[in-house]
Structures are given as C-alpha cells and as structure tokens.
MIGU-361528 format. One record per residue (C-alpha): residue number from 0; x, y, z; residue in one letter. Coordinates in Angstrom, 2 decimals, padded with zeros to 5 digits, m for minus. Example, Ala and Ser with C-alpha at 12.3 -4.5 7.8 and 13.67 -1.06 7.14 Angstrom:
BEGIN
<node i="0" u="012.30" v="m004.50" w="007.80" aa="A"/>
<node i="1" u="013.67" v="m001.06" w="007.14" aa="S"/>
END
This chain:
BEGIN
<node i="0" u="031.34" v="m084.02" w="m189.34" aa="M"/>
<node i="1" u="029.85" v="m087.52" w="m189.50" aa="K"/>
<node i="2" u="026.26" v="m088.18" w="m190.28" aa="A"/>
<node i="3" u="024.53" v="m089.33" w="m187.06" aa="P"/>
<node i="4" u="023.09" v="m092.34" w="m188.67" aa="C"/>
<node i="5" u="026.68" v="m093.62" w="m189.54" aa="G"/>
<node i="6" u="025.74" v="m094.74" w="m193.23" aa="A"/>
<node i="7" u="027.92" v="m091.84" w="m194.70" aa="C"/>
<node i="8" u="030.42" v="m089.28" w="m194.05" aa="A"/>
<node i="9" u="027.81" v="m086.43" w="m194.59" aa="T"/>
<node i="10" u="024.15" v="m086.07" w="m194.61" aa="C"/>
<node i="11" u="024.34" v="m084.67" w="m198.02" aa="E"/>
<node i="12" u="025.48" v="m088.29" w="m199.08" aa="Q"/>
<node i="13" u="023.09" v="m090.06" w="m197.16" aa="C"/>
<node i="14" u="022.12" v="m093.17" w="m199.18" aa="P"/>
<node i="15" u="018.63" v="m093.29" w="m197.40" aa="Y"/>
<node i="16" u="015.57" v="m091.10" w="m199.07" aa="D"/>
<node i="17" u="013.39" v="m091.29" w="m195.97" aa="D"/>
<node i="18" u="016.21" v="m090.05" w="m193.62" aa="C"/>
<node i="19" u="014.56" v="m088.07" w="m191.02" aa="T"/>
<node i="20" u="017.57" v="m086.24" w="m189.22" aa="W"/>
<node i="21" u="016.39" v="m082.81" w="m188.05" aa="D"/>
<node i="22" u="019.97" v="m081.34" w="m187.12" aa="G"/>
<node i="23" u="020.23" v="m082.55" w="m183.65" aa="V"/>
<node i="24" u="023.62" v="m083.14" w="m182.60" aa="S"/>
<node i="25" u="024.65" v="m086.41" w="m180.68" aa="P"/>
<node i="26" u="025.17" v="m084.45" w="m177.39" aa="E"/>
<node i="27" u="021.56" v="m082.65" w="m177.70" aa="E"/>
<node i="28" u="020.22" v="m086.17" w="m178.35" aa="W"/>
<node i="29" u="021.78" v="m087.73" w="m175.14" aa="E"/>
<node i="30" u="020.71" v="m084.79" w="m173.07" aa="A"/>
<node i="31" u="017.29" v="m085.02" w="m174.24" aa="S"/>
<node i="32" u="017.03" v="m088.73" w="m173.53" aa="K"/>
<node i="33" u="018.33" v="m088.19" w="m170.07" aa="E"/>
<node i="34" u="015.98" v="m085.51" w="m169.17" aa="A"/>
<node i="35" u="012.96" v="m087.62" w="m170.50" aa="D"/>
<node i="36" u="014.28" v="m090.53" w="m168.35" aa="A"/>
<node i="37" u="014.48" v="m088.23" w="m165.26" aa="D"/>
<node i="38" u="011.02" v="m086.99" w="m165.99" aa="A"/>
<node i="39" u="009.71" v="m090.59" w="m166.53" aa="R"/>
<node i="40" u="011.40" v="m091.79" w="m163.29" aa="H"/>
<node i="41" u="010.13" v="m088.68" w="m161.12" aa="A"/>
<node i="42" u="006.73" v="m089.80" w="m162.18" aa="E"/>
<node i="43" u="006.93" v="m093.41" w="m161.44" aa="E"/>
<node i="44" u="008.45" v="m092.42" w="m157.80" aa="S"/>
<node i="45" u="005.71" v="m089.94" w="m157.28" aa="K"/>
<node i="46" u="003.29" v="m092.98" w="m158.03" aa="K"/>
<node i="47" u="005.15" v="m095.46" w="m155.93" aa="A"/>
<node i="48" u="005.22" v="m092.90" w="m153.05" aa="A"/>
<node i="49" u="001.26" v="m092.57" w="m153.24" aa="Q"/>
<node i="50" u="000.89" v="m096.26" w="m153.27" aa="Q"/>
<node i="51" u="003.28" v="m096.61" w="m150.18" aa="R"/>
<node i="52" u="001.21" v="m093.88" w="m148.27" aa="A"/>
<node i="53" u="m001.99" v="m095.59" w="m149.05" aa="W"/>
<node i="54" u="m000.57" v="m099.02" w="m148.06" aa="Y"/>
<node i="55" u="000.82" v="m097.40" w="m144.69" aa="E"/>
<node i="56" u="m002.65" v="m095.79" w="m144.15" aa="A"/>
<node i="57" u="m004.75" v="m099.06" w="m144.67" aa="N"/>
<node i="58" u="m001.92" v="m101.68" w="m143.46" aa="R"/>
<node i="59" u="m004.44" v="m103.14" w="m141.09" aa="E"/>
<node i="60" u="m007.17" v="m103.28" w="m143.44" aa="K"/>
<node i="61" u="m005.22" v="m104.99" w="m146.02" aa="V"/>
<node i="62" u="m003.74" v="m107.65" w="m143.34" aa="A"/>
<node i="63" u="m007.15" v="m108.26" w="m142.20" aa="A"/>
<node i="64" u="m008.32" v="m108.77" w="m145.95" aa="Q"/>
<node i="65" u="m005.46" v="m111.22" w="m146.58" aa="Q"/>
<node i="66" u="m005.86" v="m113.14" w="m143.53" aa="R"/>
<node i="67" u="m009.72" v="m113.58" w="m144.29" aa="A"/>
<node i="68" u="m008.60" v="m114.81" w="m147.74" aa="Y"/>
<node i="69" u="m006.09" v="m117.30" w="m146.46" aa="R"/>
<node i="70" u="m008.39" v="m118.55" w="m144.04" aa="E"/>
<node i="71" u="m011.35" v="m118.92" w="m146.59" aa="A"/>
<node i="72" u="m009.15" v="m120.59" w="m149.10" aa="N"/>
<node i="73" u="m006.62" v="m122.63" w="m147.14" aa="R"/>
<node i="74" u="m006.38" v="m125.70" w="m149.33" aa="E"/>
<node i="75" u="m006.13" v="m123.47" w="m152.40" aa="K"/>
<node i="76" u="m003.34" v="m121.68" w="m150.96" aa="V"/>
<node i="77" u="m001.63" v="m124.87" w="m149.87" aa="A"/>
<node i="78" u="m002.00" v="m126.00" w="m153.24" aa="A"/>
<node i="79" u="m000.39" v="m122.99" w="m154.78" aa="Q"/>
<node i="80" u="002.48" v="m123.10" w="m152.50" aa="Q"/>
<node i="81" u="003.24" v="m126.85" w="m153.09" aa="R"/>
<node i="82" u="003.08" v="m126.00" w="m156.77" aa="A"/>
<node i="83" u="005.45" v="m123.31" w="m156.74" aa="Y"/>
<node i="84" u="007.89" v="m125.16" w="m154.44" aa="R"/>
<node i="85" u="007.75" v="m128.09" w="m156.74" aa="E"/>
<node i="86" u="008.32" v="m125.93" w="m160.17" aa="T"/>
<node i="87" u="011.08" v="m123.88" w="m158.12" aa="N"/>
<node i="88" u="013.20" v="m126.23" w="m156.13" aa="R"/>
<node i="89" u="016.50" v="m124.83" w="m156.98" aa="E"/>
<node i="90" u="015.03" v="m121.24" w="m155.97" aa="K"/>
<node i="91" u="013.61" v="m122.35" w="m153.03" aa="V"/>
<node i="92" u="016.52" v="m124.24" w="m151.85" aa="A"/>
<node i="93" u="018.91" v="m121.35" w="m152.65" aa="E"/>
<node i="94" u="016.78" v="m119.04" w="m150.57" aa="Y"/>
<node i="95" u="016.60" v="m121.44" w="m147.50" aa="N"/>
<node i="96" u="020.49" v="m121.89" w="m147.51" aa="R"/>
<node i="97" u="020.98" v="m118.03" w="m147.84" aa="N"/>
<node i="98" u="018.17" v="m117.42" w="m144.96" aa="Y"/>
<node i="99" u="019.77" v="m120.12" w="m142.59" aa="Y"/>
<node i="100" u="023.39" v="m118.88" w="m143.24" aa="K"/>
<node i="101" u="022.23" v="m115.28" w="m142.38" aa="K"/>
<node i="102" u="020.23" v="m116.50" w="m139.21" aa="R"/>
<node i="103" u="023.37" v="m118.47" w="m138.08" aa="K"/>
<node i="104" u="025.63" v="m115.52" w="m138.76" aa="K"/>
<node i="105" u="023.28" v="m113.41" w="m136.67" aa="A"/>
<node i="106" u="023.24" v="m115.80" w="m133.74" aa="K"/>
<node i="107" u="027.00" v="m116.03" w="m133.58" aa="Q"/>
<node i="108" u="027.22" v="m112.16" w="m133.54" aa="C"/>
<node i="109" u="024.51" v="m112.00" w="m130.77" aa="A"/>
<node i="110" u="026.26" v="m114.66" w="m128.51" aa="A"/>
<node i="111" u="029.65" v="m112.95" w="m128.92" aa="S"/>
END
C-alpha cells in the first residue's frame, strides 16, 4: 500500500520526521470530509431558513425602512447608482441586453 502523503512507497519509509498520518485510509478520509461538508451545509441552510422566515414576517417593515432611507438620501443613492454604472458599464449593458431580449421573447409568446 502506498503512503497517503505520496512521498514514498510505505509510511515506514517516509522522509518526513513530522509526518502525522494516523492510519486513516483515503476512503475514510473522503467519507469524513463529505460528512463534515453535509453538516456544515445543513447548518448554513438552517440559518438561511431562519433569515428567510424573519424577512417574510417583517417584509412590510423592511420595505418601509428602505423607502424612507431612499427618500431621505435621494442624492446619495443617485450618486452611488451613477458611480456603479460608470465603473461597471459592460456588466450593466449585458444585463440590459438580456433583460430586453427576455421581455421581447415574453411579448412574442403572449401575442401568439
């Protein structure tokens, strides 16, 4: 059996003095990584679900706060939008092309 580090044929011949291989096979290592990833994603999705539920329960409140901020800071928001459009001209143009293409296709489908 080849050593997991790939530096030699067997662990007994390992050139590294600080080798920390603990006897876990590559298959066990992969299974452990997948289990850890599943647990991590489950936790992330739980948090996302909680945030989504909060937003749904407070949708009107959030919308009112956003409207009030935009109204109070109209010039600042407009300047930020102008700056974004200036620095991302290609991205904005691509978005607009896709948007109008999709709208045109939807109108054609609705007309037929």
